[in-house]
PDB file of N, CA, C and O in Angstrom:
ATOM      1  N   MET A   1     -28.615  50.821  60.588  1.00  0.00           N
ATOM      2  CA  MET A   1     -27.980  49.523  60.722  1.00  0.00           C
ATOM      3  C   MET A   1     -26.692  49.539  59.899  1.00  0.00           C
ATOM      4  O   MET A   1     -26.676  49.985  58.751  1.00  0.00           O
ATOM      5  N   LYS A   2     -25.632  49.051  60.499  1.00  0.00           N
ATOM      6  CA  LYS A   2     -24.347  49.023  59.814  1.00  0.00           C
ATOM      7  C   LYS A   2     -24.279  47.834  58.863  1.00  0.00           C
ATOM      8  O   LYS A   2     -25.024  46.862  58.989  1.00  0.00           O
ATOM      9  N   VAL A   3     -23.364  47.945  57.913  1.00  0.00           N
ATOM     10  CA  VAL A   3     -23.213  46.892  56.911  1.00  0.00           C
ATOM     11  C   VAL A   3     -22.767  45.585  57.558  1.00  0.00           C
ATOM     12  O   VAL A   3     -23.179  44.510  57.123  1.00  0.00           O
ATOM     13  N   LYS A   4     -21.930  45.667  58.593  1.00  0.00           N
ATOM     14  CA  LYS A   4     -21.471  44.425  59.235  1.00  0.00           C
ATOM     15  C   LYS A   4     -22.629  43.683  59.893  1.00  0.00           C
ATOM     16  O   LYS A   4     -22.618  42.454  59.951  1.00  0.00           O
ATOM     17  N   HIS A   5     -23.630  44.416  60.393  1.00  0.00           N
ATOM     18  CA  HIS A   5     -24.808  43.761  60.966  1.00  0.00           C
ATOM     19  C   HIS A   5     -25.650  43.093  59.881  1.00  0.00           C
ATOM     20  O   HIS A   5     -26.201  42.011  60.082  1.00  0.00           O
ATOM     21  N   ILE A   6     -25.737  43.753  58.737  1.00  0.00           N
ATOM     22  CA  ILE A   6     -26.498  43.179  57.620  1.00  0.00           C
ATOM     23  C   ILE A   6     -25.813  41.910  57.114  1.00  0.00           C
ATOM     24  O   ILE A   6     -26.477  40.915  56.826  1.00  0.00           O
ATOM     25  N   LEU A   7     -24.488  41.947  57.006  1.00  0.00           N
ATOM     26  CA  LEU A   7     -23.763  40.757  56.556  1.00  0.00           C
ATOM     27  C   LEU A   7     -23.871  39.617  57.566  1.00  0.00           C
ATOM     28  O   LEU A   7     -23.949  38.448  57.186  1.00  0.00           O
ATOM     29  N   PHE A   8     -23.874  39.963  58.858  1.00  0.00           N
ATOM     30  CA  PHE A   8     -24.071  38.934  59.879  1.00  0.00           C
ATOM     31  C   PHE A   8     -25.465  38.317  59.754  1.00  0.00           C
ATOM     32  O   PHE A   8     -25.626  37.106  59.906  1.00  0.00           O
ATOM     33  N   LEU A   9     -26.467  39.146  59.480  1.00  0.00           N
ATOM     34  CA  LEU A   9     -27.830  38.650  59.292  1.00  0.00           C
ATOM     35  C   LEU A   9     -27.914  37.731  58.077  1.00  0.00           C
ATOM     36  O   LEU A   9     -28.606  36.712  58.105  1.00  0.00           O
ATOM     37  N   LEU A  10     -27.210  38.096  57.020  1.00  0.00           N
ATOM     38  CA  LEU A  10     -27.188  37.258  55.817  1.00  0.00           C
ATOM     39  C   LEU A  10     -26.503  35.917  56.101  1.00  0.00           C
ATOM     40  O   LEU A  10     -26.983  34.868  55.671  1.00  0.00           O
ATOM     41  N   ALA A  11     -25.389  35.954  56.822  1.00  0.00           N
ATOM     42  CA  ALA A  11     -24.688  34.714  57.169  1.00  0.00           C
ATOM     43  C   ALA A  11     -25.543  33.841  58.083  1.00  0.00           C
ATOM     44  O   ALA A  11     -25.560  32.618  57.939  1.00  0.00           O
ATOM     45  N   ALA A  12     -26.248  34.464  59.017  1.00  0.00           N
ATOM     46  CA  ALA A  12     -27.133  33.701  59.909  1.00  0.00           C
ATOM     47  C   ALA A  12     -28.259  33.048  59.115  1.00  0.00           C
ATOM     48  O   ALA A  12     -28.659  31.923  59.414  1.00  0.00           O
ATOM     49  N   GLY A  13     -28.764  33.740  58.117  1.00  0.00           N
ATOM     50  CA  GLY A  13     -29.804  33.163  57.267  1.00  0.00           C
ATOM     51  C   GLY A  13     -29.313  31.947  56.507  1.00  0.00           C
ATOM     52  O   GLY A  13     -30.022  30.947  56.389  1.00  0.00           O
ATOM     53  N   TYR A  14     -28.089  32.038  55.990  1.00  0.00           N
ATOM     54  CA  TYR A  14     -27.534  30.885  55.273  1.00  0.00           C
ATOM     55  C   TYR A  14     -27.232  29.720  56.222  1.00  0.00           C
ATOM     56  O   TYR A  14     -27.385  28.557  55.847  1.00  0.00           O
ATOM     57  N   MET A  15     -26.809  30.029  57.432  1.00  0.00           N
ATOM     58  CA  MET A  15     -26.588  28.955  58.413  1.00  0.00           C
ATOM     59  C   MET A  15     -27.904  28.274  58.782  1.00  0.00           C
ATOM     60  O   MET A  15     -27.958  27.056  58.948  1.00  0.00           O
ATOM     61  N   LEU A  16     -28.960  29.069  58.906  1.00  0.00           N
ATOM     62  CA  LEU A  16     -30.276  28.493  59.166  1.00  0.00           C
ATOM     63  C   LEU A  16     -30.727  27.613  58.006  1.00  0.00           C
ATOM     64  O   LEU A  16     -31.360  26.578  58.211  1.00  0.00           O
ATOM     65  N   GLU A  17     -30.398  28.032  56.793  1.00  0.00           N
ATOM     66  CA  GLU A  17     -30.781  27.240  55.632  1.00  0.00           C
ATOM     67  C   GLU A  17     -30.054  25.896  55.609  1.00  0.00           C
ATOM     68  O   GLU A  17     -30.645  24.871  55.268  1.00  0.00           O
ATOM     69  N   VAL A  18     -28.786  25.904  55.968  1.00  0.00           N
ATOM     70  CA  VAL A  18     -28.031  24.646  56.043  1.00  0.00           C
ATOM     71  C   VAL A  18     -28.614  23.750  57.130  1.00  0.00           C
ATOM     72  O   VAL A  18     -28.770  22.545  56.933  1.00  0.00           O
ATOM     73  N   LEU A  19     -28.935  24.343  58.279  1.00  0.00           N
ATOM     74  CA  LEU A  19     -29.545  23.576  59.363  1.00  0.00           C
ATOM     75  C   LEU A  19     -30.896  22.998  58.926  1.00  0.00           C
ATOM     76  O   LEU A  19     -31.203  21.843  59.221  1.00  0.00           O
ATOM     77  N   GLY A  20     -31.696  23.800  58.227  1.00  0.00           N
ATOM     78  CA  GLY A  20     -32.985  23.311  57.745  1.00  0.00           C
ATOM     79  C   GLY A  20     -32.842  22.195  56.729  1.00  0.00           C
ATOM     80  O   GLY A  20     -33.626  21.246  56.728  1.00  0.00           O
ATOM     81  N   ALA A  21     -31.844  22.304  55.864  1.00  0.00           N
ATOM     82  CA  ALA A  21     -31.611  21.240  54.884  1.00  0.00           C
ATOM     83  C   ALA A  21     -31.182  19.953  55.578  1.00  0.00           C
ATOM     84  O   ALA A  21     -31.613  18.863  55.202  1.00  0.00           O
ATOM     85  N   PHE A  22     -30.329  20.084  56.594  1.00  0.00           N
ATOM     86  CA  PHE A  22     -29.921  18.906  57.366  1.00  0.00           C
ATOM     87  C   PHE A  22     -31.128  18.276  58.064  1.00  0.00           C
ATOM     88  O   PHE A  22     -31.271  17.053  58.090  1.00  0.00           O
ATOM     89  N   MET A  23     -31.989  19.118  58.625  1.00  0.00           N
ATOM     90  CA  MET A  23     -33.192  18.603  59.278  1.00  0.00           C
ATOM     91  C   MET A  23     -34.121  17.931  58.276  1.00  0.00           C
ATOM     92  O   MET A  23     -34.781  16.943  58.596  1.00  0.00           O
ATOM     93  N   LYS A  24     -34.170  18.478  57.049  1.00  0.00           N
ATOM     94  CA  LYS A  24     -35.016  17.886  56.004  1.00  0.00           C
ATOM     95  C   LYS A  24     -34.497  16.500  55.611  1.00  0.00           C
ATOM     96  O   LYS A  24     -35.282  15.576  55.393  1.00  0.00           O
ATOM     97  N   VAL A  25     -33.179  16.363  55.523  1.00  0.00           N
ATOM     98  CA  VAL A  25     -32.581  15.065  55.196  1.00  0.00           C
ATOM     99  C   VAL A  25     -32.861  14.053  56.309  1.00  0.00           C
ATOM    100  O   VAL A  25     -33.061  12.867  56.047  1.00  0.00           O
ATOM    101  N   MET A  26     -32.872  14.540  57.562  1.00  0.00           N
ATOM    102  CA  MET A  26     -33.124  13.664  58.696  1.00  0.00           C
ATOM    103  C   MET A  26     -34.621  13.428  58.928  1.00  0.00           C
ATOM    104  O   MET A  26     -34.995  12.754  59.888  1.00  0.00           O
ATOM    105  N   HIS A  27     -35.474  13.972  58.063  1.00  0.00           N
ATOM    106  CA  HIS A  27     -36.929  13.782  58.105  1.00  0.00           C
ATOM    107  C   HIS A  27     -37.558  14.270  59.407  1.00  0.00           C
ATOM    108  O   HIS A  27     -38.433  13.612  59.970  1.00  0.00           O
ATOM    109  N   GLN A  28     -37.104  15.426  59.874  1.00  0.00           N
ATOM    110  CA  GLN A  28     -37.710  16.008  61.069  1.00  0.00           C
ATOM    111  C   GLN A  28     -38.893  16.877  60.644  1.00  0.00           C
ATOM    112  O   GLN A  28     -38.899  17.457  59.558  1.00  0.00           O
ATOM    113  N   ALA A  29     -39.880  16.952  61.514  1.00  0.00           N
ATOM    114  CA  ALA A  29     -41.139  17.614  61.173  1.00  0.00           C
ATOM    115  C   ALA A  29     -41.010  19.127  61.046  1.00  0.00           C
ATOM    116  O   ALA A  29     -41.727  19.740  60.255  1.00  0.00           O
ATOM    117  N   SER A  30     -40.130  19.725  61.794  1.00  0.00           N
ATOM    118  CA  SER A  30     -40.049  21.186  61.800  1.00  0.00           C
ATOM    119  C   SER A  30     -39.065  21.745  60.772  1.00  0.00           C
ATOM    120  O   SER A  30     -38.727  22.927  60.825  1.00  0.00           O
ATOM    121  N   ALA A  31     -38.612  20.930  59.860  1.00  0.00           N
ATOM    122  CA  ALA A  31     -37.626  21.380  58.873  1.00  0.00           C
ATOM    123  C   ALA A  31     -38.217  22.445  57.949  1.00  0.00           C
ATOM    124  O   ALA A  31     -37.518  23.382  57.565  1.00  0.00           O
ATOM    125  N   ASP A  32     -39.483  22.314  57.591  1.00  0.00           N
ATOM    126  CA  ASP A  32     -40.108  23.288  56.702  1.00  0.00           C
ATOM    127  C   ASP A  32     -40.188  24.665  57.359  1.00  0.00           C
ATOM    128  O   ASP A  32     -40.017  25.685  56.692  1.00  0.00           O
ATOM    129  N   ILE A  33     -40.443  24.692  58.637  1.00  0.00           N
ATOM    130  CA  ILE A  33     -40.517  25.971  59.360  1.00  0.00           C
ATOM    131  C   ILE A  33     -39.147  26.634  59.393  1.00  0.00           C
ATOM    132  O   ILE A  33     -39.041  27.843  59.183  1.00  0.00           O
ATOM    133  N   VAL A  34     -38.105  25.865  59.652  1.00  0.00           N
ATOM    134  CA  VAL A  34     -36.750  26.410  59.697  1.00  0.00           C
ATOM    135  C   VAL A  34     -36.337  26.920  58.317  1.00  0.00           C
ATOM    136  O   VAL A  34     -35.722  27.981  58.213  1.00  0.00           O
ATOM    137  N   LEU A  35     -36.664  26.187  57.271  1.00  0.00           N
ATOM    138  CA  LEU A  35     -36.336  26.638  55.925  1.00  0.00           C
ATOM    139  C   LEU A  35     -37.104  27.898  55.550  1.00  0.00           C
ATOM    140  O   LEU A  35     -36.565  28.777  54.878  1.00  0.00           O
ATOM    141  N   GLY A  36     -38.346  27.990  55.973  1.00  0.00           N
ATOM    142  CA  GLY A  36     -39.134  29.196  55.720  1.00  0.00           C
ATOM    143  C   GLY A  36     -38.566  30.403  56.447  1.00  0.00           C
ATOM    144  O   GLY A  36     -38.474  31.489  55.875  1.00  0.00           O
ATOM    145  N   CYS A  37     -38.188  30.220  57.695  1.00  0.00           N
ATOM    146  CA  CYS A  37     -37.581  31.317  58.468  1.00  0.00           C
ATOM    147  C   CYS A  37     -36.248  31.732  57.855  1.00  0.00           C
ATOM    148  O   CYS A  37     -35.937  32.922  57.806  1.00  0.00           O
ATOM    149  N   ALA A  38     -35.473  30.785  57.395  1.00  0.00           N
ATOM    150  CA  ALA A  38     -34.188  31.103  56.769  1.00  0.00           C
ATOM    151  C   ALA A  38     -34.387  31.909  55.496  1.00  0.00           C
ATOM    152  O   ALA A  38     -33.642  32.853  55.233  1.00  0.00           O
ATOM    153  N   THR A  39     -35.375  31.548  54.715  1.00  0.00           N
ATOM    154  CA  THR A  39     -35.662  32.287  53.489  1.00  0.00           C
ATOM    155  C   THR A  39     -36.074  33.718  53.792  1.00  0.00           C
ATOM    156  O   THR A  39     -35.645  34.647  53.109  1.00  0.00           O
ATOM    157  N   ILE A  40     -36.898  33.900  54.806  1.00  0.00           N
ATOM    158  CA  ILE A  40     -37.335  35.246  55.189  1.00  0.00           C
ATOM    159  C   ILE A  40     -36.141  36.079  55.664  1.00  0.00           C
ATOM    160  O   ILE A  40     -36.020  37.249  55.302  1.00  0.00           O
ATOM    161  N   VAL A  41     -35.267  35.485  56.466  1.00  0.00           N
ATOM    162  CA  VAL A  41     -34.094  36.205  56.979  1.00  0.00           C
ATOM    163  C   VAL A  41     -33.171  36.609  55.830  1.00  0.00           C
ATOM    164  O   VAL A  41     -32.655  37.727  55.815  1.00  0.00           O
ATOM    165  N   ILE A  42     -32.962  35.720  54.883  1.00  0.00           N
ATOM    166  CA  ILE A  42     -32.094  36.020  53.746  1.00  0.00           C
ATOM    167  C   ILE A  42     -32.677  37.131  52.890  1.00  0.00           C
ATOM    168  O   ILE A  42     -31.952  38.038  52.480  1.00  0.00           O
ATOM    169  N   VAL A  43     -33.970  37.076  52.614  1.00  0.00           N
ATOM    170  CA  VAL A  43     -34.615  38.110  51.804  1.00  0.00           C
ATOM    171  C   VAL A  43     -34.545  39.467  52.496  1.00  0.00           C
ATOM    172  O   VAL A  43     -34.261  40.475  51.847  1.00  0.00           O
ATOM    173  N   VAL A  44     -34.796  39.508  53.790  1.00  0.00           N
ATOM    174  CA  VAL A  44     -34.714  40.769  54.542  1.00  0.00           C
ATOM    175  C   VAL A  44     -33.290  41.316  54.503  1.00  0.00           C
ATOM    176  O   VAL A  44     -33.095  42.517  54.315  1.00  0.00           O
ATOM    177  N   ALA A  45     -32.307  40.458  54.676  1.00  0.00           N
ATOM    178  CA  ALA A  45     -30.909  40.903  54.659  1.00  0.00           C
ATOM    179  C   ALA A  45     -30.520  41.452  53.291  1.00  0.00           C
ATOM    180  O   ALA A  45     -29.826  42.465  53.206  1.00  0.00           O
ATOM    181  N   ILE A  46     -30.956  40.799  52.230  1.00  0.00           N
ATOM    182  CA  ILE A  46     -30.640  41.283  50.886  1.00  0.00           C
ATOM    183  C   ILE A  46     -31.325  42.615  50.618  1.00  0.00           C
ATOM    184  O   ILE A  46     -30.721  43.512  50.028  1.00  0.00           O
ATOM    185  N   LEU A  47     -32.569  42.756  51.040  1.00  0.00           N
ATOM    186  CA  LEU A  47     -33.272  44.029  50.851  1.00  0.00           C
ATOM    187  C   LEU A  47     -32.605  45.147  51.649  1.00  0.00           C
ATOM    188  O   LEU A  47     -32.486  46.266  51.152  1.00  0.00           O
ATOM    189  N   LEU A  48     -32.172  44.865  52.871  1.00  0.00           N
ATOM    190  CA  LEU A  48     -31.456  45.863  53.661  1.00  0.00           C
ATOM    191  C   LEU A  48     -30.130  46.243  53.008  1.00  0.00           C
ATOM    192  O   LEU A  48     -29.740  47.410  53.028  1.00  0.00           O
ATOM    193  N   LEU A  49     -29.442  45.268  52.434  1.00  0.00           N
ATOM    194  CA  LEU A  49     -28.170  45.541  51.780  1.00  0.00           C
ATOM    195  C   LEU A  49     -28.366  46.415  50.540  1.00  0.00           C
ATOM    196  O   LEU A  49     -27.579  47.329  50.293  1.00  0.00           O
ATOM    197  N   VAL A  50     -29.404  46.141  49.767  1.00  0.00           N
ATOM    198  CA  VAL A  50     -29.705  46.955  48.588  1.00  0.00           C
ATOM    199  C   VAL A  50     -30.092  48.375  49.014  1.00  0.00           C
ATOM    200  O   VAL A  50     -29.666  49.349  48.393  1.00  0.00           O
ATOM    201  N   TYR A  51     -30.892  48.487  50.063  1.00  0.00           N
ATOM    202  CA  TYR A  51     -31.283  49.805  50.571  1.00  0.00           C
ATOM    203  C   TYR A  51     -30.060  50.590  51.046  1.00  0.00           C
ATOM    204  O   TYR A  51     -29.946  51.789  50.789  1.00  0.00           O
ATOM    205  N   LYS A  52     -29.163  49.920  51.727  1.00  0.00           N
ATOM    206  CA  LYS A  52     -27.950  50.573  52.222  1.00  0.00           C
ATOM    207  C   LYS A  52     -27.077  51.024  51.060  1.00  0.00           C
ATOM    208  O   LYS A  52     -26.476  52.097  51.121  1.00  0.00           O
ATOM    209  N   LEU A  53     -26.999  50.226  50.009  1.00  0.00           N
ATOM    210  CA  LEU A  53     -26.203  50.579  48.839  1.00  0.00           C
ATOM    211  C   LEU A  53     -26.795  51.767  48.104  1.00  0.00           C
ATOM    212  O   LEU A  53     -26.065  52.663  47.680  1.00  0.00           O
ATOM    213  N   ILE A  54     -28.101  51.782  47.951  1.00  0.00           N
ATOM    214  CA  ILE A  54     -28.761  52.867  47.220  1.00  0.00           C
ATOM    215  C   ILE A  54     -28.684  54.180  47.987  1.00  0.00           C
ATOM    216  O   ILE A  54     -28.512  55.234  47.373  1.00  0.00           O
ATOM    217  N   THR A  55     -28.804  54.148  49.295  1.00  0.00           N
ATOM    218  CA  THR A  55     -28.780  55.368  50.088  1.00  0.00           C
ATOM    219  C   THR A  55     -27.374  55.833  50.438  1.00  0.00           C
ATOM    220  O   THR A  55     -27.214  56.838  51.131  1.00  0.00           O
ATOM    221  N   TYR A  56     -26.353  55.120  49.973  1.00  0.00           N
ATOM    222  CA  TYR A  56     -24.974  55.529  50.226  1.00  0.00           C
ATOM    223  C   TYR A  56     -24.709  56.840  49.484  1.00  0.00           C
ATOM    224  O   TYR A  56     -25.062  56.954  48.310  1.00  0.00           O
ATOM    225  N   PRO A  57     -24.099  57.828  50.133  1.00  0.00           N
ATOM    226  CA  PRO A  57     -23.922  59.146  49.502  1.00  0.00           C
ATOM    227  C   PRO A  57     -23.124  59.129  48.197  1.00  0.00           C
ATOM    228  O   PRO A  57     -23.401  59.931  47.305  1.00  0.00           O
ATOM    229  N   LYS A  58     -22.160  58.253  48.065  1.00  0.00           N
ATOM    230  CA  LYS A  58     -21.342  58.224  46.853  1.00  0.00           C
ATOM    231  C   LYS A  58     -21.819  57.174  45.852  1.00  0.00           C
ATOM    232  O   LYS A  58     -21.041  56.708  45.019  1.00  0.00           O
ATOM    233  N   PHE A  59     -23.097  56.802  45.934  1.00  0.00           N
ATOM    234  CA  PHE A  59     -23.637  55.780  45.041  1.00  0.00           C
ATOM    235  C   PHE A  59     -23.610  56.253  43.595  1.00  0.00           C
ATOM    236  O   PHE A  59     -23.298  55.472  42.696  1.00  0.00           O
ATOM    237  N   LYS A  60     -23.932  57.526  43.358  1.00  0.00           N
ATOM    238  CA  LYS A  60     -23.940  58.044  41.979  1.00  0.00           C
ATOM    239  C   LYS A  60     -22.535  58.045  41.398  1.00  0.00           C
ATOM    240  O   LYS A  60     -22.361  57.754  40.214  1.00  0.00           O
ATOM    241  N   ASP A  61     -21.532  58.367  42.205  1.00  0.00           N
ATOM    242  CA  ASP A  61     -20.162  58.307  41.713  1.00  0.00           C
ATOM    243  C   ASP A  61     -19.746  56.861  41.431  1.00  0.00           C
ATOM    244  O   ASP A  61     -19.002  56.599  40.486  1.00  0.00           O
ATOM    245  N   PHE A  62     -20.216  55.946  42.232  1.00  0.00           N
ATOM    246  CA  PHE A  62     -19.903  54.529  42.034  1.00  0.00           C
ATOM    247  C   PHE A  62     -20.512  54.012  40.732  1.00  0.00           C
ATOM    248  O   PHE A  62     -19.880  53.232  40.020  1.00  0.00           O
ATOM    249  N   MET A  63     -21.736  54.443  40.417  1.00  0.00           N
ATOM    250  CA  MET A  63     -22.412  53.954  39.214  1.00  0.00           C
ATOM    251  C   MET A  63     -22.014  54.746  37.960  1.00  0.00           C
ATOM    252  O   MET A  63     -22.328  54.326  36.847  1.00  0.00           O
ATOM    253  N   ASN A  64     -21.336  55.873  38.125  1.00  0.00           N
ATOM    254  CA  ASN A  64     -20.933  56.700  36.989  1.00  0.00           C
ATOM    255  C   ASN A  64     -19.470  56.461  36.673  1.00  0.00           C
ATOM    256  O   ASN A  64     -18.635  57.316  36.970  1.00  0.00           O
ATOM    257  N   TRP A  65     -19.143  55.356  36.097  1.00  0.00           N
ATOM    258  CA  TRP A  65     -17.772  54.959  35.840  1.00  0.00           C
ATOM    259  C   TRP A  65     -17.139  55.970  34.948  1.00  0.00           C
ATOM    260  O   TRP A  65     -15.968  55.836  34.596  1.00  0.00           O
TER     261      TRP A  65
END
């Protein structure tokens, strides 16, 4: 998976979170489900981003200032 796909997934998760918060303010019943899905998407995107950073070939050079 490319980094641009991971960043798109992260942005989609944050958009879902905003939508869920709006639904929560409007007292809709499914707001908790949307917020839960947004949290899962954000966590997966962050874990993928960390994995991509760690497996990058020049990671040791990046961390060895």
